[in-house]
N, CA, C and O atoms as a DFTB+ gen file, in Angstrom:
532 C
 N C O
     1  1      94.642     102.690      99.023
     2  2      94.072     103.873      99.629
     3  2      94.673     105.112      98.959
     4  3      95.871     105.156      98.678
     5  1      93.850     106.089      98.713
     6  2      94.313     107.326      98.092
     7  2      94.332     108.445      99.120
     8  3      93.509     108.496     100.034
     9  1      95.284     109.330      98.943
    10  2      95.406     110.503      99.801
    11  2      95.077     111.729      98.972
    12  3      95.488     111.833      97.816
    13  1      94.332     112.660      99.560
    14  2      93.906     113.866      98.860
    15  2      94.468     115.078      99.595
    16  3      94.345     115.193     100.815
    17  1      95.084     115.979      98.835
    18  2      95.714     117.168      99.409
    19  2      95.338     118.386      98.560
    20  3      95.645     118.419      97.368
    21  1      94.678     119.387      99.155
    22  2      94.306     120.589      98.385
    23  2      95.454     121.592      98.299
    24  3      96.249     121.729      99.229
    25  1      95.523     122.278      97.181
    26  2      96.546     123.313      96.962
    27  2      95.872     124.528      96.314
    28  3      95.240     124.410      95.265
    29  1      96.012     125.677      96.942
    30  2      95.521     126.922      96.352
    31  2      96.683     127.556      95.593
    32  3      97.817     127.561      96.074
    33  1      96.400     128.087      94.412
    34  2      97.439     128.715      93.601
    35  2      97.571     130.180      93.987
    36  3      96.611     130.947      93.918
    37  1      98.787     130.552      94.396
    38  2      99.111     131.923      94.765
    39  2      99.907     132.583      93.638
    40  3     100.398     131.916      92.728
    41  1     100.018     133.880      93.722
    42  2     100.758     134.646      92.726
    43  2     102.173     134.090      92.553
    44  3     102.667     133.987      91.430
    45  1     102.819     133.735      93.651
    46  2     104.196     133.219      93.611
    47  2     104.327     131.910      92.838
    48  3     105.430     131.536      92.442
    49  1     103.216     131.212      92.620
    50  2     103.235     129.938      91.894
    51  2     103.159     130.115      90.386
    52  3     103.337     129.160      89.631
    53  1     102.894     131.340      89.953
    54  2     102.640     131.558      88.527
    55  2     103.829     132.204      87.824
    56  3     104.721     132.775      88.452
    57  1     103.806     132.093      86.502
    58  2     104.852     132.713      85.689
    59  2     104.355     134.059      85.162
    60  3     103.295     134.532      85.574
    61  1     105.108     134.675      84.258
    62  2     104.746     135.989      83.726
    63  2     103.417     135.971      82.980
    64  3     102.773     137.010      82.832
    65  1     103.004     134.795      82.509
    66  2     101.742     134.674      81.790
    67  2     100.550     134.409      82.691
    68  3      99.422     134.303      82.210
    69  1     100.786     134.299      84.008
    70  2      99.683     134.082      84.947
    71  2      99.263     132.632      85.112
    72  3      98.236     132.344      85.726
    73  1     100.061     131.713      84.559
    74  2      99.742     130.302      84.748
    75  2     100.803     129.667      85.647
    76  3     101.898     130.204      85.816
    77  1     100.458     128.526      86.214
    78  2     101.383     127.861      87.135
    79  2     102.634     127.436      86.387
    80  3     102.565     126.789      85.341
    81  1     103.780     127.813      86.944
    82  2     105.071     127.418      86.397
    83  2     105.213     125.903      86.558
    84  3     104.933     125.365      87.629
    85  1     105.647     125.213      85.499
    86  2     105.613     123.748      85.456
    87  2     106.311     123.068      86.635
    88  3     105.822     122.050      87.126
    89  1     107.431     123.600      87.095
    90  2     108.172     122.961      88.187
    91  2     107.400     122.993      89.502
    92  3     107.651     122.181      90.392
    93  1     106.465     123.926      89.624
    94  2     105.693     124.012      90.864
    95  2     104.765     122.819      91.056
    96  3     104.417     122.489      92.190
    97  1     104.359     122.169      89.975
    98  2     103.538     120.967      90.129
    99  2     104.311     119.897      90.903
   100  3     103.727     119.154      91.694
   101  1     105.619     119.821      90.674
   102  2     106.443     118.869      91.430
   103  2     106.478     119.237      92.908
   104  3     106.470     118.359      93.772
   105  1     106.518     120.540      93.199
   106  2     106.485     120.987      94.594
   107  2     105.167     120.607      95.256
   108  3     105.151     120.158      96.402
   109  1     104.069     120.784      94.540
   110  2     102.765     120.423      95.099
   111  2     102.710     118.926      95.399
   112  3     102.171     118.512      96.426
   113  1     103.269     118.122      94.501
   114  2     103.288     116.669      94.715
   115  2     104.172     116.308      95.909
   116  3     103.823     115.429      96.698
   117  1     105.296     116.975      96.041
   118  2     106.186     116.738      97.189
   119  2     105.470     117.045      98.501
   120  3     105.560     116.274      99.456
   121  1     104.770     118.154      98.545
   122  2     104.014     118.506      99.756
   123  2     102.963     117.456     100.067
   124  3     102.787     117.071     101.222
   125  1     102.270     116.997      99.049
   126  2     101.223     115.985      99.260
   127  2     101.820     114.691      99.813
   128  3     101.272     114.109     100.749
   129  1     102.938     114.238      99.243
   130  2     103.581     113.012      99.751
   131  2     104.046     113.196     101.184
   132  3     103.863     112.314     102.023
   133  1     104.650     114.348     101.461
   134  2     105.166     114.623     102.808
   135  2     104.030     114.657     103.825
   136  3     104.166     114.101     104.915
   137  1     102.922     115.295     103.489
   138  2     101.789     115.352     104.419
   139  2     101.168     113.979     104.630
   140  3     100.718     113.662     105.731
   141  1     101.142     113.166     103.584
   142  2     100.615     111.806     103.727
   143  2     101.509     111.005     104.675
   144  3     101.014     110.321     105.571
   145  1     102.807     111.091     104.479
   146  2     103.732     110.403     105.376
   147  2     103.569     110.911     106.808
   148  3     103.609     110.123     107.753
   149  1     103.389     112.206     106.969
   150  2     103.187     112.783     108.298
   151  2     101.942     112.187     108.963
   152  3     101.958     111.873     110.153
   153  1     100.868     112.034     108.189
   154  2      99.640     111.431     108.713
   155  2      99.860     109.981     109.137
   156  3      99.152     109.465     110.002
   157  1     100.855     109.324     108.516
   158  2     101.194     107.937     108.867
   159  2     102.248     107.874     109.978
   160  3     102.806     106.813     110.255
   161  1     102.514     109.031     110.613
   162  2     103.553     109.140     111.650
   163  2     104.937     108.800     111.117
   164  3     105.753     108.200     111.816
   165  1     105.190     109.188     109.880
   166  2     106.492     108.968     109.245
   167  2     107.055     110.315     108.812
   168  3     107.166     110.601     107.620
   169  1     107.404     111.130     109.786
   170  2     107.937     112.460     109.492
   171  2     109.324     112.357     108.892
   172  3     110.140     111.539     109.317
   173  1     109.581     113.190     107.908
   174  2     110.893     113.195     107.256
   175  2     112.006     113.493     108.267
   176  3     113.105     112.952     108.148
   177  1     111.731     114.345     109.255
   178  2     112.755     114.685     110.250
   179  2     113.143     113.469     111.089
   180  3     114.292     113.359     111.517
   181  1     112.202     112.556     111.331
   182  2     112.553     111.344     112.093
   183  2     113.464     110.429     111.277
   184  3     114.298     109.721     111.842
   185  1     113.312     110.438     109.958
   186  2     114.230     109.671     109.104
   187  2     115.642     110.221     109.234
   188  3     116.606     109.472     109.389
   189  1     115.745     111.545     109.167
   190  2     117.064     112.170     109.242
   191  2     117.752     111.865     110.569
   192  3     118.971     111.698     110.613
   193  1     116.978     111.794     111.647
   194  2     117.542     111.442     112.946
   195  2     118.142     110.033     112.938
   196  3     119.045     109.729     113.718
   197  1     117.630     109.183     112.051
   198  2     118.129     107.813     111.910
   199  2     119.172     107.708     110.795
   200  3     119.600     106.610     110.441
   201  1     119.576     108.856     110.247
   202  2     120.556     108.896     109.163
   203  2     120.022     108.256     107.876
   204  3     120.771     107.678     107.089
   205  1     118.717     108.380     107.694
   206  2     118.028     107.806     106.533
   207  2     117.255     108.930     105.835
   208  3     116.760     109.855     106.479
   209  1     117.165     108.830     104.527
   210  2     116.359     109.797     103.773
   211  2     115.586     109.066     102.686
   212  3     116.044     108.063     102.140
   213  1     114.415     109.588     102.389
   214  2     113.656     109.130     101.231
   215  2     113.964     110.125     100.118
   216  3     113.614     111.301     100.210
   217  1     114.618     109.646      99.073
   218  2     115.064     110.535      98.003
   219  2     114.386     110.174      96.682
   220  3     114.063     109.016      96.418
   221  1     114.184     111.194      95.872
   222  2     113.595     110.983      94.549
   223  2     114.653     110.381      93.642
   224  3     115.736     110.938      93.463
   225  1     114.316     109.231      93.076
   226  2     115.227     108.565      92.135
   227  2     114.835     108.859      90.691
   228  3     115.688     109.006      89.816
   229  1     113.528     108.942      90.463
   230  2     113.052     109.111      89.090
   231  2     111.698     109.812      89.111
   232  3     110.882     109.574      90.001
   233  1     111.464     110.677      88.126
   234  2     110.195     111.391      88.002
   235  2     109.720     111.342      86.556
   236  3     110.497     111.561      85.627
   237  1     108.440     111.051      86.379
   238  2     107.775     111.201      85.081
   239  2     106.652     112.206      85.305
   240  3     105.857     112.059      86.233
   241  1     106.591     113.216      84.462
   242  2     105.556     114.237      84.628
   243  2     104.928     114.536      83.280
   244  3     105.626     114.752      82.289
   245  1     103.605     114.548      83.253
   246  2     102.857     114.860      82.041
   247  2     101.961     116.057      82.337
   248  3     100.968     115.934      83.054
   249  1     102.317     117.216      81.780
   250  2     101.513     118.425      81.964
   251  2     100.407     118.426      80.917
   252  3     100.668     118.598      79.726
   253  1      99.184     118.234      81.365
   254  2      98.043     118.051      80.473
   255  2      97.313     119.363      80.204
   256  3      96.885     119.624      79.080
   257  1      97.174     120.189      81.247
   258  2      96.460     121.466      81.125
   259  2      97.121     122.475      82.059
   260  3      98.045     122.132      82.797
   261  1      96.653     123.701      82.027
   262  2      97.247     124.760      82.851
   263  2      96.326     125.144      83.998
   264  3      95.102     125.146      83.863
   265  1      96.939     125.467      85.126
   266  2      96.207     126.048      86.252
   267  2      96.601     127.515      86.346
   268  3      97.664     127.918      85.874
   269  1      95.729     128.305      86.963
   270  2      95.929     129.751      87.023
   271  2      95.786     130.258      88.456
   272  3      95.359     129.536      89.357
   273  1      96.153     131.496      88.629
   274  2      96.054     132.178      89.909
   275  2      94.682     131.968      90.543
   276  3      93.654     132.085      89.876
   277  1      94.678     131.657      91.835
   278  2      93.482     131.457      92.667
   279  2      92.773     130.121      92.448
   280  3      91.820     129.815      93.164
   281  1      93.214     129.323      91.482
   282  2      92.608     127.994      91.321
   283  2      92.835     127.165      92.573
   284  3      93.858     127.302      93.244
   285  1      91.878     126.309      92.881
   286  2      92.050     125.326      93.941
   287  2      92.266     123.977      93.266
   288  3      91.390     123.482      92.557
   289  1      93.422     123.395      93.489
   290  2      93.764     122.110      92.892
   291  2      93.718     121.023      93.953
   292  3      93.840     121.289      95.149
   293  1      93.541     119.812      93.496
   294  2      93.544     118.642      94.374
   295  2      94.640     117.702      93.895
   296  3      94.656     117.290      92.735
   297  1      95.562     117.366      94.805
   298  2      96.606     116.385      94.503
   299  2      96.152     115.060      95.111
   300  3      96.036     114.931      96.330
   301  1      95.901     114.089      94.256
   302  2      95.510     112.756      94.699
   303  2      96.714     111.843      94.526
   304  3      97.307     111.778      93.449
   305  1      97.070     111.139      95.593
   306  2      98.278     110.303      95.593
   307  2      97.935     108.887      96.021
   308  3      97.047     108.668      96.846
   309  1      98.651     107.933      95.448
   310  2      98.556     106.550      95.904
   311  2      99.877     105.853      95.643
   312  3     100.668     106.269      94.797
   313  1     100.093     104.788      96.386
   314  2     101.317     103.999      96.221
   315  2     101.023     102.931      95.184
   316  3     100.168     102.070      95.391
   317  1     101.731     102.991      94.071
   318  2     101.498     102.021      93.002
   319  2     102.493     100.865      93.041
   320  3     102.281      99.845      92.386
   321  1     103.576     101.016      93.804
   322  2     104.551      99.931      93.949
   323  2     105.279     100.121      95.278
   324  3     105.680     101.232      95.625
   325  1     105.442      99.036      96.006
   326  2     106.135      99.104      97.292
   327  2     107.089      97.926      97.407
   328  3     106.685      96.765      97.329
   329  1     108.362      98.249      97.594
   330  2     109.398      97.236      97.767
   331  2     110.099      97.489      99.092
   332  3     109.755      98.422      99.817
   333  1     111.066      96.668      99.400
   334  2     111.777      96.759     100.677
   335  2     112.529      98.078     100.851
   336  3     112.576      98.623     101.954
   337  1     113.118      98.595      99.768
   338  2     113.929      99.803      99.868
   339  2     113.450     100.936      98.958
   340  3     114.126     101.959      98.839
   341  1     112.304     100.765      98.324
   342  2     111.811     101.814      97.432
   343  2     110.293     101.729      97.301
   344  3     109.671     100.729      97.661
   345  1     109.719     102.805      96.775
   346  2     108.294     102.814      96.493
   347  2     108.036     103.770      95.343
   348  3     108.849     104.643      95.039
   349  1     106.900     103.588      94.719
   350  2     106.497     104.451      93.615
   351  2     105.154     105.076      93.982
   352  3     104.184     104.384      94.295
   353  1     105.131     106.409      93.933
   354  2     103.891     107.152      94.121
   355  2     103.364     107.535      92.752
   356  3     104.122     107.994      91.897
   357  1     102.073     107.349      92.538
   358  2     101.399     107.895      91.373
   359  2     100.541     109.039      91.886
   360  3      99.813     108.894      92.868
   361  1     100.634     110.183      91.208
   362  2      99.922     111.372      91.671
   363  2      99.247     112.064      90.502
   364  3      99.783     112.130      89.396
   365  1      98.050     112.581      90.778
   366  2      97.319     113.350      89.782
   367  2      96.898     114.670      90.401
   368  3      96.402     114.720      91.526
   369  1      97.103     115.725      89.650
   370  2      96.663     117.044      90.079
   371  2      95.480     117.422      89.195
   372  3      95.583     117.450      87.969
   373  1      94.360     117.711      89.842
   374  2      93.124     118.041      89.121
   375  2      92.561     119.346      89.635
   376  3      92.877     119.781      90.743
   377  1      91.716     119.975      88.813
   378  2      91.042     121.181      89.272
   379  2      89.728     120.798      89.948
   380  3      89.431     119.613      90.104
   381  1      88.946     121.790      90.347
   382  2      87.710     121.514      91.074
   383  2      86.644     120.858      90.221
   384  3      85.693     120.285      90.753
   385  1      86.785     120.931      88.913
   386  2      85.853     120.246      88.012
   387  2      86.353     118.833      87.686
   388  3      85.811     118.157      86.811
   389  1      87.384     118.405      88.398
   390  2      87.999     117.091      88.222
   391  2      88.707     116.948      86.874
   392  3      88.900     115.834      86.387
   393  1      89.090     118.063      86.279
   394  2      89.857     118.046      85.032
   395  2      91.323     117.808      85.381
   396  3      91.889     118.494      86.233
   397  1      91.927     116.834      84.717
   398  2      93.326     116.517      84.962
   399  2      94.217     117.648      84.480
   400  3      94.126     118.083      83.332
   401  1      95.085     118.121      85.379
   402  2      96.036     119.178      85.062
   403  2      97.423     118.582      84.827
   404  3      98.117     118.950      83.879
   405  1      97.813     117.659      85.703
   406  2      99.164     117.103      85.648
   407  2      99.167     115.701      86.249
   408  3      98.507     115.451      87.258
   409  1      99.907     114.791      85.630
   410  2     100.073     113.431      86.147
   411  2     101.554     113.201      86.424
   412  3     102.407     113.517      85.595
   413  1     101.847     112.648      87.596
   414  2     103.227     112.468      88.025
   415  2     103.411     111.061      88.588
   416  3     102.570     110.562      89.335
   417  1     104.523     110.434      88.217
   418  2     104.934     109.159      88.808
   419  2     106.327     109.387      89.377
   420  3     107.239     109.803      88.663
   421  1     106.483     109.108      90.680
   422  2     107.737     109.383      91.367
   423  2     108.244     108.112      92.032
   424  3     107.551     107.505      92.849
   425  1     109.456     107.720      91.674
   426  2     110.096     106.588      92.339
   427  2     110.957     107.144      93.467
   428  3     111.794     108.020      93.250
   429  1     110.743     106.627      94.667
   430  2     111.448     107.065      95.864
   431  2     112.321     105.925      96.366
   432  3     111.877     104.778      96.427
   433  1     113.561     106.238      96.726
   434  2     114.474     105.241      97.292
   435  2     114.790     105.620      98.736
   436  3     114.912     106.800      99.063
   437  1     114.919     104.631      99.577
   438  2     115.357     104.845     100.948
   439  2     116.884     104.714     100.952
   440  3     117.431     103.723     100.467
   441  1     117.565     105.723     101.504
   442  2     119.021     105.779     101.429
   443  2     119.622     106.000     102.815
   444  3     119.133     106.814     103.599
   445  1     120.692     105.256     103.099
   446  2     121.503     105.502     104.281
   447  2     122.413     106.666     103.925
   448  3     123.242     106.559     103.022
   449  1     122.259     107.781     104.635
   450  2     122.979     108.993     104.267
   451  2     124.486     108.890     104.476
   452  3     125.252     109.439     103.684
   453  1     124.923     108.204     105.516
   454  2     126.370     108.130     105.767
   455  2     127.070     107.233     104.757
   456  3     128.233     107.459     104.422
   457  1     126.360     106.205     104.265
   458  2     126.949     105.302     103.273
   459  2     126.634     105.721     101.841
   460  3     127.270     105.261     100.893
   461  1     125.647     106.597     101.698
   462  2     125.164     107.010     100.369
   463  2     124.768     105.802      99.530
   464  3     125.063     105.719      98.338
   465  1     124.082     104.858     100.201
   466  2     123.633     103.640      99.523
   467  2     122.192     103.333      99.916
   468  3     121.736     103.723     100.991
   469  1     121.480     102.633      99.038
   470  2     120.113     102.238      99.381
   471  2     120.092     101.360     100.632
   472  3     121.031     100.613     100.909
   473  1     119.000     101.475     101.371
   474  2     118.806     100.635     102.553
   475  2     117.323     100.323     102.685
   476  3     116.490     100.934     102.015
   477  1     117.007      99.397     103.529
   478  2     115.615      99.013     103.735
   479  2     114.839     100.138     104.414
   480  3     115.365     100.838     105.279
   481  1     113.607     100.296     104.016
   482  2     112.711     101.225     104.691
   483  2     112.481     100.672     106.098
   484  3     112.196      99.483     106.241
   485  1     112.596     101.498     107.139
   486  2     112.371     100.996     108.499
   487  2     111.047     100.239     108.606
   488  3     110.037     100.664     108.045
   489  1     111.057      99.139     109.314
   490  2     109.905      98.230     109.381
   491  2     108.622      98.925     109.827
   492  3     107.549      98.645     109.293
   493  1     108.723      99.821     110.792
   494  2     107.534     100.543     111.268
   495  2     106.892     101.329     110.127
   496  3     105.669     101.334     109.982
   497  1     107.711     101.985     109.327
   498  2     107.225     102.775     108.201
   499  2     106.742     101.873     107.077
   500  3     105.705     102.139     106.469
   501  1     107.472     100.829     106.802
   502  2     107.088      99.893     105.746
   503  2     105.721      99.285     106.047
   504  3     104.889      99.135     105.152
   505  1     105.496      98.935     107.319
   506  2     104.190      98.382     107.722
   507  2     103.064      99.364     107.481
   508  3     102.003      98.988     106.983
   509  1     103.292     100.639     107.836
   510  2     102.265     101.668     107.621
   511  2     102.004     101.858     106.131
   512  3     100.855     102.029     105.724
   513  1     103.046     101.831     105.321
   514  2     102.884     101.986     103.882
   515  2     102.140     100.801     103.269
   516  3     101.337     100.973     102.352
   517  1     102.409      99.602     103.776
   518  2     101.707      98.413     103.275
   519  2     100.207      98.503     103.568
   520  3      99.383      98.072     102.761
   521  1      99.865      99.060     104.717
   522  2      98.448      99.162     105.088
   523  2      97.666     100.111     104.176
   524  3      96.461      99.939     103.987
   525  1      98.353     101.116     103.607
   526  2      97.650     102.086     102.755
   527  2      97.841     101.832     101.267
   528  3      97.243     102.518     100.438
   529  1      98.664     100.857     100.925
   530  2      98.889     100.624      99.484
   531  2      98.004      99.523      98.955
   532  3      98.064      99.200      97.769
């Protein structure tokens, strides 16, 4: 199952040349993942209450084209790998003409914050992720 998240480009997202600053694509992807988890009733704040966090372990990003002020982008996300303590999101950011702007692959690890070590994704969340992957 794929998740779709729209992002409008504001002035604050652009650099001096009027195009989206490259690091902001990662922010857009983070928002899309967070909103998808929220829709699955897996709020990041509930993880923290359990002393657990989903942390970025690895990122691959390919900037293919540029987006500009006022563009409406679509972040499409899907789970390409799901394990007991980690998952991989594949994400594509496209414009309204479906032109690829940026491709991102993010490996996420579930971590016990007090031990600073990987731990299993809570079963309730893992089940929800399995249903959409």
